[in-house]
N, C-alpha and C positions, 0 to 999 in steps of 0.2 A: 566204740564207735568214733569215727572222726568223719571230716567233710568229704573223704574219697568214698564214703559209702553212698552218696547221693548222685542222682542223675537229674540233670536239668535240661531246658530246652533251648536251642540258640535260636537267633531271630527268625530264622526260617521255619522252626517247630521241630527240628530233628533233635533227638536226644544226645546228650553230651554227658558223659561220666566224669566227675571231677577227679577221676583217678589220672586223667590226662594231664592234671596240673601237680600231681605228686612230686615232692622234693623241692618245690618252688614256696618262695614266701608271697603270700596272696594277701590282697586288700578286696574284700567284697564289700560292694555299695548297693544302695537302693538309690535310684536316680530320678530326676525329673527335668524336663526341658524348658519350664516356664517358672523357675523357683529362684528366690533370691539367692539360694546357694549353687545355683546352676554354673556360675563363673567358676567354681571350684574345679570344673573340668580341665581349665587350663594347667592348673597345678598337678592335678592327677595325671595328665598326659605326660608333663614334663618329668614327674616321677617315674613314669613307665619308660620314657625314652632314656632316662638317666641310669636306671638300675636294672632294666629288663635283661641286659646281657648278663647280669649277675644272680639271675634266677628270681626276678620279682615280677609279678603281674598283677594287674587290676582285672577284677570280673564285675561286670556292670549289670545290674538287674533293674530296668526302668519300672516304676510303680506309680499308679495313679491314685493313690489312696488319701494323699496329702494336699487338699486344696485343688483337687483335680488339675494338678500342675504338670501331668504328663499324658495329655489327651490323645496324641498321635497314635498312628499304627506303629508296628515293628519297623516297618520300612521307613516311614516318616521320622521317626526317632534315629535311626540309623543315619539318614540324610542329613539331618539337623546336626548330629554329633561330629559328621565327617566334614560338612561345609563350614560350620562356625568354629569348631575347636580341633579339627584334624585328628579325631580319636582313632588310634590304631588298637587299643586294647578291646578284648572280647566284650561285645553287648548283647546280652541274651534276650529272650522273649519276655514281654512284660508280665509281671506278677503282682499277687497281692502278698504283704509281708505280716499282717495282722488279721485275725478273725477266722471266720469259718473256713474260707477258701485260702488261707494262707499257705505259702510255700513251705514244704516240709524242710527245706534247707534253712529258711529263715527261723522256723520253730525251733530247729536244733541250734541256731547260732544265738537265739534269745535264751535258750536254756542254759547256755554255757557262760553269757555274760548280760547281765541285765542293766538296767538304765541307772545311770550314776550321776545324772544332773547335767545341765547346760553349764557352759563357761560364763561366769558373771560379767566378765568384761566385754563379751561380744555385742556389737549393737543390735543384733536382732534376737537376742536372748528374751528381753521384756515382751515382745511381740509374740514369741512363741509361747511363753509361759501364759500369756493372756489368753491365746487361743485355745490352748490345751485346757486351762481351768475351766473355760465355759463349757466345754463339753464333759470333762471329767476332772472334778476338783481333786481327785486321789490319783492323778496320773502317774505321779512320781513313784507309787508303789509296785507298778507292773513293769514287767521286762519288755512290753511292746515296743516297737519302733514307733518313735515320737514325730519323726519328719523326714523329708528327704535328705539324702546324703549321710545318713547314718553309715558308719564303716566298721567293719570287723577285720581284725588283722590275724591272719593264720600262719603258723610257723611251717618249717619244712616237713613236719611229721603229720600235718593236717589238723592240728590242734589249735582251738580258738585261744589267743593270748591277750586280746585287747579289743574293746569296743569304743570307739569315737563317736561322739555325738556330731550333728552338722556344725555346731560351734566351736568345735575343737581347733586348736592352732595347728595349722597343716605342718608347721615347722616340726612340731611334737610328733606328729603321725610320721614324718621323714625320719626322725631321730630313732622311733621304734622300729621302722623299717630296716634301717641301716643296722641296729643292734642284732636283729634276726638274721640279717644277710651275713654278718660277720660269724655267727654261730655255724660253721661249716659241719655238715653232716656227711663225712667222708667214709667210704667203704672201699676196701681193697680186697679183690677176688681173684683166685686162680680157677680157671675152667678147664678141664681135661677133655679133650675131644677124642673120638675114636673113628678111625678109617676115614679122615679128612686130610686135607692138605697141612694142617698143623696139630701139633701134639699138646699144646698148652696156650691158653689165651689169659693174659693178665690184664685185669681192669681196674680202674680206679673211678669211683662215683662220687660226685658230690650232690647230695640229694638224689635225683633220677636223672642227672646229667652226667654223661660220660665224659671224662676230663683226661683221660690217658689210657691208652691201649697198647700192649706189646705183645708179640708171638714168638714162640720158639719152635724150630723145626719146620718142615713143609716148604711150600713153593715161595720162597721170600719175594720173589717178584711180584705176585700179586698182593701178598699180603702188605707190603710196604706202603701200598697207596690207601688201604683202608682206614688206618687212624687219621690221616691227612682229611680224608672224605668226611668221617662222622664225629671226630672230636667236638664237644660242645652240642651234640644232638642228646634229646632225651631218650631214656629207654622205650618210650611209646613210639617215638620217631623212628628209631632204628628197626623196632620189631614191624612197623607199618611197611617200611622201605625195603627191609633186607630179608623178611623171613621167607622161605621157600624160594629163594633166589638160587639157581643152579648153576654150576660150573662144568659146561660142557654136557656130557652124560651123566654125570654124577649125581647120585640121589640127594646129596647135601654138598655144601660148597663152604668156603671161608665165610661168605657173607651170611648165609642162613645159621652157620655155628656161632657167629658172633651174636646174631639176634636172640639165639638160645642162651648165650653166655651172659648178656646183659640182664635178661631176664632172670636167670638163676641168682646173678649177684645182687639184684634188686630184691627178690624174694627172700633171700637169706638175710639181708639187712632188715626186712619188715618183721622177720620171724623172732628177731633178738628181743 
């Protein structure tokens, strides 16, 4: 099991499979709009803008379980994040991260990485310790989420590699993100077609992102344009936009075959 096995809800309540983010380095957070850690949104957005093109994404799950500091509706939270911090990474529907109604995703994340303590040098650490000790003197022994802006770092294979408490130095978080981004998950694959414009499609994937395409045989006039169009797209984006696309009356086309090829290449990588 990894995080790709989970489906969550976007801010409109529609289901989103986390397979959509396969192959990327992911930082999953539980957030709040009225918290002392809310200004971390600024740094998180900067990280997303800085490394998004390299395959990094932040997935934000608002939660009102800590001090009632995320009281708004999904729409109000989206509006706040947009107007105050210019957030462009995905913000999902509000959830609970602890207890009877906890999100299955966060139950899994907690099972993979438990609580390892707050940073002693952070100015808000004494306050957090005091608040938590009043409600649960043994809070350090559980893997529960302790406060807003706890973060889980996920590698390109969907595995949980690190947990950061809200007091963690965000420079340390960035260093860990960079380390995972540098670990390229590259797959080279040859797809042989039948009865279409091309006889062979050669692909290179980094995670689930197509970084290089070449063709042999076929009507090169049409084929030459395709790599320029889709290089940098994810497997899911190519499937969504090119699957079933026809070329005149042909039952298949270069576009449709490319969608099949990238899926075959990605599935071969996951099977290893």
